[in-house]
C-alpha positions in Angstrom: 58.5 -83.6 41.6 56.0 -86.4 42.1 55.3 -89.2 39.6 52.1 -87.7 38.2 53.6 -84.3 37.6 56.5 -86.0 35.7 53.9 -87.9 33.6 52.1 -84.7 32.7 55.4 -83.1 31.6 56.0 -86.0 29.2 52.6 -85.7 27.4 53.8 -83.6 24.5 56.6 -86.0 23.8 54.3 -89.0 24.1 51.8 -87.4 21.7 54.5 -86.8 19.1 55.8 -90.3 19.3 52.3 -91.8 19.2 51.4 -89.7 16.2 54.5 -90.9 14.4 53.7 -94.5 15.1 50.0 -94.4 14.5 49.8 -91.8 11.7 46.4 -90.6 13.0 45.8 -87.9 15.6 42.7 -89.5 17.2 44.4 -92.9 17.4 47.5 -91.3 18.8 45.5 -89.5 21.5 43.9 -92.9 22.5 47.3 -94.5 22.6 48.7 -91.7 24.8 45.7 -92.0 27.1 46.2 -95.8 27.4 49.9 -95.3 28.0 49.3 -92.8 30.9 46.6 -95.1 32.4 49.0 -98.0 32.3 51.8 -95.9 33.7 49.7 -94.9 36.6 48.5 -98.4 37.3 52.0 -99.9 36.8 53.9 -97.0 38.3 55.4 -99.3 41.0 57.3 -101.1 38.2 59.1 -97.9 37.1 62.8 -97.8 38.1 63.6 -94.1 39.0 67.3 -94.8 37.9 66.0 -95.1 34.3 64.7 -92.1 32.3 60.9 -91.8 32.7 60.6 -90.9 29.0 62.3 -94.1 27.8 60.1 -96.1 30.1 56.9 -94.4 28.8 58.0 -94.8 25.2 58.5 -98.5 25.8 55.0 -98.7 27.3 53.5 -96.7 24.4 55.3 -98.8 21.8 54.1 -102.0 23.4 50.6 -100.8 23.5 50.8 -99.8 19.8 52.2 -103.2 18.8 49.5 -105.0 20.9 46.9 -102.9 19.0 48.4 -103.9 15.7 48.2 -107.5 16.6 44.6 -107.1 17.7 43.8 -105.2 14.6 45.2 -107.8 12.3 42.8 -110.4 13.9 39.8 -108.2 13.4 38.4 -106.9 10.1 38.2 -103.1 9.8 35.2 -101.8 7.8 35.5 -98.3 6.4 32.7 -96.1 5.4 32.5 -94.0 2.2 33.3 -90.9 4.3 36.5 -92.5 5.5 37.6 -93.1 1.9 36.7 -89.7 0.5 39.5 -87.2 -0.1 39.5 -84.2 2.2 37.4 -81.7 0.3 38.4 -78.1 0.6 41.9 -78.9 1.5 44.4 -76.1 0.6 48.0 -76.8 -0.2 50.4 -75.0 2.2 51.7 -71.8 0.9 54.9 -71.5 2.9 57.9 -73.6 1.7 58.8 -74.8 5.2 55.3 -76.1 5.8 55.4 -77.9 2.4 58.7 -79.4 3.3 57.4 -80.6 6.7 54.3 -82.0 5.0 56.4 -83.9 2.5 58.7 -85.3 5.1 55.6 -86.4 7.2 54.1 -88.1 4.2 57.3 -89.8 3.4 57.7 -90.9 7.1 54.2 -92.5 6.9 55.4 -94.5 3.9 58.3 -96.1 5.8 57.9 -99.4 7.5 57.0 -99.1 11.2 60.4 -100.3 12.4 62.2 -97.6 10.3 59.7 -94.9 11.3 60.0 -95.5 15.0 63.8 -95.4 14.9 63.8 -92.1 12.9 61.4 -90.6 15.4 63.2 -91.8 18.5 66.7 -90.8 17.4 66.1 -88.0 15.0 63.1 -86.2 16.4 63.2 -87.1 20.1 67.0 -86.9 20.1 67.4 -90.1 22.1 70.7 -91.9 22.3 71.1 -95.2 20.3 71.3 -97.0 23.6 68.0 -95.6 24.9 66.3 -96.3 21.6 67.6 -99.8 21.7 66.2 -100.3 25.2 62.8 -99.0 24.1 62.5 -101.2 21.0 64.3 -104.2 22.6 67.1 -104.7 20.0 70.9 -104.3 20.1 72.4 -100.8 19.5 73.9 -102.0 16.2 70.4 -102.9 15.0 69.3 -99.3 15.8 72.3 -97.9 13.9 71.6 -100.1 10.8 67.8 -99.4 10.9 68.5 -95.7 11.1 70.9 -95.8 8.2 68.4 -97.7 6.1 65.5 -95.5 7.2 67.3 -92.3 6.3 68.3 -93.8 2.9 64.7 -94.9 2.3 63.3 -91.5 3.3 65.7 -89.7 1.1 64.8 -92.0 -1.8 61.0 -91.5 -1.3 61.5 -87.7 -1.4 63.8 -87.8 -4.4 61.3 -90.1 -6.3 58.7 -87.4 -5.7 61.0 -84.8 -7.1 61.8 -83.1 -3.8 65.1 -82.7 -2.1 64.2 -81.4 1.4 66.8 -83.5 3.2 70.5 -82.9 3.0 73.4 -84.9 4.1 75.2 -83.8 7.2 78.6 -85.3 7.9 
């Protein structure tokens, strides 16, 4: 399989990770597009001995962090339309959709470093070692961030009166 075909196969995973980081679908799509563009341009730097997904996640995460740094230097002006609540929104009727919605909202309330660890290890099922490589921290840091993130997520949900997470030992 050639490099571009492998890139295309990773798009759904990149979108999910970008959405978790950015919290906004449009911003996530821009982030994925930038990531793919950078991967194509810098493809010669990719080491085939390393998993492509881990390399792409590192590229995407670095782009996201660079964007945050740039954003913190520039002032964002919102219009009244951006601040208005979504009119006509209907609450989900099915319990599993409600649970997913509650967890997604709780995830957005977590600090970025906790959210990215939960997404990489919990959702993307990456090993601690791969997540550590992507984020650039020791494996022990991943483990402690994950424990703190799970605890914070559980607390956020309990504070809202919901118990959609359960302990698995």
